[in-house]
N, C-alpha and C positions, 0 to 999 in steps of 0.2 A: 631314448628320452628320458634324462636324469632330471633331479628336483628343478635346474635353473630352467631346463627346459619346460619341465610342468607350470614353473611360475612364469615363467614368457608367455605360454599359452594362455592363462587366466589372465595375464595382464594385457593382452593384445587387445582383448573385448574393449577394456577401459577407454585403450588409447583409441581404437578403431572408432568407438563411440564419440570420443574428444573432438575427434575430427569431424565428424557429424554434427555436431550438439547445435552450430549455429542454424543450422534447418529446421530445427525443430522451436526455436524463439525462446520463449521464458523458461524459466528454472522447469518449473513444474511438468512441462512437456518434455524437457530434456529428461527429467528422472522417470516419468511415465515410458519415454520411447526407450530409456536402455532396462527398465524392468520387463516390457514387452518384449525386448530381443531377447533376455533372457528366460523369459517364459517359454518363448520359440526354440531355445535352445535345450532347455534343462526340463521341462515338464512333463508329466506322465501321464498318461491316457490324454484326451479331447484337450486341445490348447484353445478354446475359447476364452473370450475374456473374463470371465467372471471365476472359473477354476486358475488360472494363471494370476490375476491380479491377487487372488485370497492367498496365495502362496509365494509371489514375488513382488507385491505393492510395497513392500517394506525395505530398507537399508539393508543392504547386501553382507550378509552374515547374522544377521538379528533375527530377534525372536519376535517379532511385531505382533500386538493385538490388532488383527486389520479386519473392518467391519466392513460393511457395504458401501459405506461413503465411497472408500478405495476402488471400487467396482464402478461405481458412477461415474467417479473422475476418470477412469481408464476409458469407459464407455465413450464420453465426451471428446477426450483424447482422440481418440479412433476415428467419430462422427463429426463432431462442429470443430475440432482446432484448428485454425486457419494456417499450420505450418502444410509447407506443398509436398505432396509424394515426387513431383518433377525435380524440387533441388536435391531431394535424396538421392534419387536416379542418376542427378548430373553427377553429383559427388561420387557415386560409384563408377558411373565411367571414369572418371579421372582416377581412380583407384587405377581402373580396369588399365588404363593408357599405361602406368607409371609401372605396373608388376607384371601383369601379362601381357600384353603386347610384346614388348623385348624378347619373350620367351619363342616368337614365333620363327627365330631364326633357326630354331631346329627343327622347322619343317619345311616344304617346298610351296605349302599353300597360303601362308601368311595369317592373316585375322578373319575368319569367318564370320558371320553375321548370319543367325539361323533363326528363320522365320516362322513360328505356328501357333495356331489358336490352342485352348486347354479350356474342358467346360467342367462345370462344377453343378452337381445335381443340386436343387433346391426344392423342399416345399413350398406350397403356398404359391402367392401370386405378388408378393407385396416387397421382395428383396429387385434393386434397379434392375432393370433390365432381363429379368426371370420369363421365360415363355418358353413354350413346348417347341424345339427345335433341334437342329441334329446334334448329338452329342457323341464326339470319336471316341471316348474312353469304353463307352459302353456299346457305340457301334449300331445306334438306332435312335431313333426321336425320343427327347426326355424333357423333360422340364428342369429345367437349366438355365445358369447364366453363359456366357463366351466371353473369354479375355484372348485379345492377341499379344503376344509375347517376343520381344526380341532378345537372343540370348547369344552374348558371344562367347565362340571359342575359342581357345588356343591350346598349347600342348601342358602349359602347368593348370589350365583348368578353366572353368565356363564361370560367367557373373547372368545377373538378369540385368539387363541394361536400360530397357524401358520398355513399359506394358500398357494397355488400354483397354477398357472394358468394351465389347460390342453391344451397339443400343441399337434394337431392333426398331423398325422404322413406325411400328404403333406405339412404341415407349417414346420415342424422339416428337410425335405430334399429337401427344397428350398433356396438355398443359398440368392438368392435376398431378398425375403421378411424377410428373418430371419436378414439381414445387414439393412433394412430398418425399421425393428422395435427395433431393438436393441436386438437381443435374444442373451444370452451370450453363447460362444463355447461350455463350457460343458452341456449346455440343451440338450439332445437327447428326441427322443419320450419316452413315458413312458405312458401304461395303469394310468386310473384311481387310481386302486386299488397298482398299485407302486407307483403313488404318495402318498398315502395314508398312506402305508407302510413305507415310507421316513420320513412323515411328525412325525408319532410318534417316529420313531428310535431317529430323532433329537431334539425333544422336551424334554427340562429340568425340564418334571414335571413325576412324579411314580404315573400312573394311576392305579387304583384297578380292574378297567375295560374297556374297550375300545369296544364299539358299533358302528354298522354303518346299511346299508338296504342289500337288498338282494344281489345289483351289486358286495357290496365288500364282502358278507358271501358266495357267489358262486365260489369266485375263490380261488382255490386251493392253487396258491403262495404266495398271501397274506396272507391265515391262516399258510401256513410254515413259514412266516416273522414273524409274530406274535409270532408263539411256541418260533421259533428260541430266540426271544428275551425275551423269559416269561412271555410274556406279557396274562393275562388272560383275555380272551374277550367273549362276546354272540353278535352273529351276524346275522341278518336275514338272510334266505333261500327262494329260490323259493320251490312251494309245490311241485315240480315235480322234489326236488332234492333225489336221491335214498340213501337207506344205505342199512347194514346189520341190523339184530337183534339178531344175534347170531357171535361169533368170527369167522372171516371165515379160514378154514382149508387152503386156499390157496390164494396167492397175487394177482390171478387175477378175477374181479367179473365175477359170473355166473348166468344168469337169474333166475336160480331157488332160489338163497338167498338174494336176493337184492329187496326192496321194495322202492315206491316212497312214502317220509313223508307225503301225504297226505291221503293217503289210510291207515297209521298206525292210524292216528287219530279218524277212524271210527270204528276201532276193539279195541279201549281201553273201560275197564269196566267205570260205572259211577262212581266209588269208586276211579277212578287212578286220577280224576278232583276236583281239590279246589279253589274255590273262594277267589279270593285276591284282596283288593283294594289297588291301587294303591296310588292315592291322590284324592284330592277335586277338581271337574271340575266345569266348569261356571254351571251347569244344577245338582250337585248334584255330590255324591262318582263318581269316575271312577272307575270301578272292572270288572276283566274279569274271566275267566274259567282258570286253569293252570293244565296242565300234564307234564310230563320228564319221560323219558327211556335211556337207555347208548344204543348206537347205534355204528357202526363201519361205517365211511364215507366210501365213494368212490372216491378218489383224485390223480389226474393225472391217470386214468383209471387201479389205483392198488388199493388196500387196504389201508388206512388211519388208525390214530390212533383213539383209542375210544373217544368217546364224548358225551357229553349229547346233548340230541335232546328235547328241550322244545317247547311244544306248547300251544298258546294263542287264546282261543274263547269268543270272545263277547258272551253277554248275552243276545243278541237279537233274535226275534226268527228265523231267517234266521242269523247264527254268520258268523261273519268274523273269519277264521282263518290264524293265522301267524305262522311260525316254525324259529327256531333259531337253531344253533349250538354252545356249547359254552366249553372251555376247563376246566372248573371250578374244584375244587377238589371235591371229592366222598362225601365229608361229606356238601358241601354247601348247607344250607336251601333252599327249592324250592321258598320259600317267599323272600330270598335276589333276586334272578337270577329273580323274575318274578318283583320286584324293578326296576332293570336294564331296563327291555323293556320298561318303562314308563319313563325315562329320556329323550328319544328321542324328546320328547317336549322342552327341552332345547334350542335345534340347530334348531328349527324351531321358537321360539320364538326370540331367537338372528338374524336371518334374516328379521322376520316380525317387527324387531327395527331397524335393521341397514339399511335397505332398506326405511321403512317409513318413519323413524325421522333422518336420518343420512347421506341420499344420498350415502349409497352404492352401488345401481345401477345409478346412475345419473354422472359418471365420463367421460370425453372426451379422456381419455388418449388412446393413439393408442399404445404404445410400451411397451414393455416387464417391464420396470425399471418401468416405468408411472403406469401401471394397478399395480403393485407390493407395488407401494410407497403409492396409493391412499388406498388398502387395509388395508395397517399395520396405516395410520393415523385414517381409520376407526373403527380399532381395538383400537387404543390408546382412540379417542373421547367415543366410547361404553365402555371401561373401567371407564373413568370418571364418565357418566352415571350412570354405575352399581354401584361404590361406594355411591354416594351420594342416591340413591335412597336406597341402604342396609340401610342407615342413617337415611333415609327421613320417612322409613315404621315402626322405633322404635316409630315414631310420629303419623303416619299415615298409620296403616296398611295394609289397603285396598290400597291403592298408586297404580293406575298403573303406566307402564312409558310413559305414554304421559301426564297423569299428573305432574309427575315428571321433564317431558320436558318443561311445562309451567312455572312453577316455576323457574326451572333453565333460563330459560331464560329471566325472570322476574330479577332474583337475579346477573346474570353474566354481566358485563359492556358492553356496545356497543357504537358505536361512537356516537350514538341520545341521550345515557341515561348516566348518573354518577353513580357509586356503591353507593354512597348515596342516591341516586332517588330510585334507584333499590330498596334496603332494606325499603325504607319508604315505597313506593308500595306495594311490597310482604308481609310487616310485615301485613300493612293494611288488605289486602285480609286474611292471614290467622289469624287476629284476627277474622274478621268477620265471617270467616269460623267457628273457635271456640264457637263464642256463638251461632250459627245455629243450631238446629235440624238435624238429619240425614236428611229428606227430605228437608229441607231448603239450604242444604249445597249441596247438588248435582244440586238443581237450581240456585245458588248462582255462584257453578265452573263452571256452562255451561255458565251463562251471563257475568261473569267477566273474565274467562278464555278461553273461545272459546270452552268447552270441551263438546260432548255432553255424557249427564248423563245414567249409564243404566237403563237400564229398568226395 
C-alpha cells in the first residue's frame, strides 16, 4: 500500500459519507454523522458520545476548543434528530448490491443473509427494552437489551443490512415507558422470529439463502413467512424436533408415525454420510460429516410441507451434531447445503469486529431512536472498514481486521495528526514491513503498531 493507496483509503471515508449525506438532512447533522463515524473508527478507549464528541466534534485536522455544547449537540443528534436509521440501512443495502453481491460468483452458494440476535448488558431499568432476559453472550439470564440483526455475507466481506431492537411485551404495553423512551406508535410487541421475518421482507437484497440458529428454525410462523416470500432457507433446529419420514396420510400427527431428528441420525448407515470441507480454519481445514433425507415437518401441530433434513456431525471422538431444515430444491447438491452451514461464522465475525473495534456495545443511548441511530452509524463505519480491508488484502492476503484498523487509524486524519503526516508515517511503516522477512514482519507489526502477532 503506497502513498497513493493511503490517500485513497483516507479519502474513501469522505466519499462514502458524501453518498450517505442526504440521509442525515441538515448540514449540522451531516457534520455530526461524519464526526461520529470517525469517532467509532479512531477513538481510543470507550466509544461513547462524550469522549468522541470532545475529540472529533471539530473540523478534520484542526485543533478546536470543544466544550460541552458540542457534547449536547451530539447527544441530540443521536437521540432526537429526525434522520431515519432505515434510510442509512437502505443505502448500505445499495452499496452491498453494487460492490459485494457480484463477488458471489466466486462460490457456489451465492448471497447469504444471516439472522442472529445479540445482547447488550445494561445497568438499571431506563434503557429502552431492557429487562432480565436471556443473554447469549454470557450464556445466562442478565439485565440486557436484545437486538435482531440481518448480516449479508459474500466472499468480499459482510455488511449489517438491517436491525431492530427486540421490545419485550412488558415494555410494549407500558405507555409511560414508551413515551419516555420515544418508542414509535406503530411499534408493537413482536417475537424475535417475527422481527427477523420483517427484516428479510423489507431488505432490498435478493438472498440465495437465509440462515439462522434454532431460535428461528423451530418457529413455524417464521418458516411460513419465508416460504410465502419464496425465500430459500437453511435453518438450524433443535435435536428434539419431530418429523415424519414418510408422507403422512392424515393431517394430525400420530405418535406412531413421527420421530425426533436426533434419533434419525443414529439410524443412518455409514454410506449416508459424506465428509465435506467448509473452509480453512485457524487450526487447519474445517470439515464435518453430512447426511440428509427428505422429511415432512410437524408445523402448528399439523403436517407441514416436505423439507430436507440436513445433519452435520463433527469429526471428534464424541461428535457434536446439528440439525437443519431446508426448503431447497430436490436437485440441490449436498455440498452446497453443507457450505451454507459454514457461513454463519460471518455474523459471528461481524459482532466480534463491531463490538471489539467499533464500539457497537459502548453506547449510552436510552431511547428507541438513539439505539437505532447508533447501530446504523456502526453499520456505516463497518462498511467503510470492510471496503478498505478488501482492498488492503489484495496487497496483504493475511491481513486481519485488527491490523487493518491500525493502518486506517494511522491513515485517517484526526485533530492531532495531518493527513500528510499520517501518509508519511504509515508509508514508512509499510516500506519497512515489505523489506522484512515474514518472522521479522510479525515482530515489527507488534512493536510499531501495537498488535500482538499470532504464534
